[in-house]
N, C-alpha and C positions, 0 to 999 in steps of 0.2 A: 503494499500500499504506500509506503514511504517513497519507493522509487517511482510509482505511478504519479504521485504528487510533484515531484522534482521534474520528470519529463514533462508532464502537463504545463508546468511553469515555463519551462525552457521553449516549449513549443508556442505558448502564447506570446513570450517575449519576442521570438522571431516573427511572428504574425504582425505585432504591432510596430516593430522597428522599420519595415519596408513595406511599400504598396506596390502590388502588381499594377502596372499602367499598360494599356494595350492603345493601339492606333485608334480604335473605336471610341475610347475615352476623350480623345483630343478633337474629334469632328465637331465642327461648328464654327461660329464667328466669336473671336475673343478680343476684349478691349483692355488695355493697360489701366488698372484701377490705382493709379498712383496715390491716391489720397489714402490708401490703406498701408502703403509702405512707410517705413520709418528709417532714420538714419542708421540705426544699429542693425536693421534687418538684413538677413542673408538672402531674402527673397524679393521677387517681383510679383505682385499679385495680378492675375488677369481674371475678369469676370465675362460672362457672356454678353454679347452686344446688346441684348435686350434687357440686361440686368437693372439698369436705371439710366436716368438722364445724367450723364456725367457734367460736371462743371466745364465751362469754356477753358480751353488750353490751347497754346501755340501749336503743339503737337502732342498726339496721344496714339501710341501704336495701336493698331488694330489689324488682326490677321484672321482670314477665314480659310479653315481647312476642311477639304471635301473628300469624300470616300474613294474617289478615283485618283488620289494622290495630287490633284490640282489644288492649288491654293492662290490666294491673293493677300497682299499687305499694303497698308498705307504708308506712302512715302511722302516726305516733305521737300518740295523744290526749293532752290535758292530764292525764289520770289514768294515764299510760304504758301504756295498753292499745294493743296493736298489732292494726291490722286492715287488710286489702287494699281498695283502692279501685279500682273499674273506671273505664275511660277509653278514648281513642282515642290512637293514636300515628302520627307522620309522620317520615319521613327524607329530607333533602335530600342526593342523591348528590353534589352539587357543593360545598357548604358542610359537609358532614358533620354538620349540625345534626339532633339527635334531639329531637323535642318531644312531651311527653306532655300531653294535654288532658283537662278533666273529661269526664264522660259525654256532656254535651251538645255537646261539640267546640268550644267557644267560648272558654274562658279556658285559657290555658298554665299548667300546674301545674309542670311540670318542663322544663328545657332543658339540653341538654348538647351538646358539641362532641366528636364522636368522632375520636380520633387514629389508633387502630389497632385491629384486631381479628385475633387470630392464637393458635393453640395454646391454646384456652380461656381467653383473656385479653381483656377489653375495657377499652382504656385511653382514659379521658376527660379532656379538658383541664380544669385546675383554674381 
């Protein structure tokens, strides 16, 4: 009985410490919720684009990840014009690396390490 309790505690600690994240968890439109970030935080918080009306900002990263590995993200031009750019995205289940490539699929444009996805929140390592 004693060994069963120890094994159970070890199993629970492994379950809590790491989250399984799949490509399906990332599908949708995500917006940088910088108001939830702090100076000391090790993470950037993203919320679904429909989460709320975000306060005005010069630039707020937004990305849309589709099931066919097509994506788009918001770019800020030199003249402060915001526009969406199309590309391709990949996700590594083991390293939790999300990579957004240009339309040709050759140059990495954005790279993130996903820490957690739950309850309408995408947590990206800073």
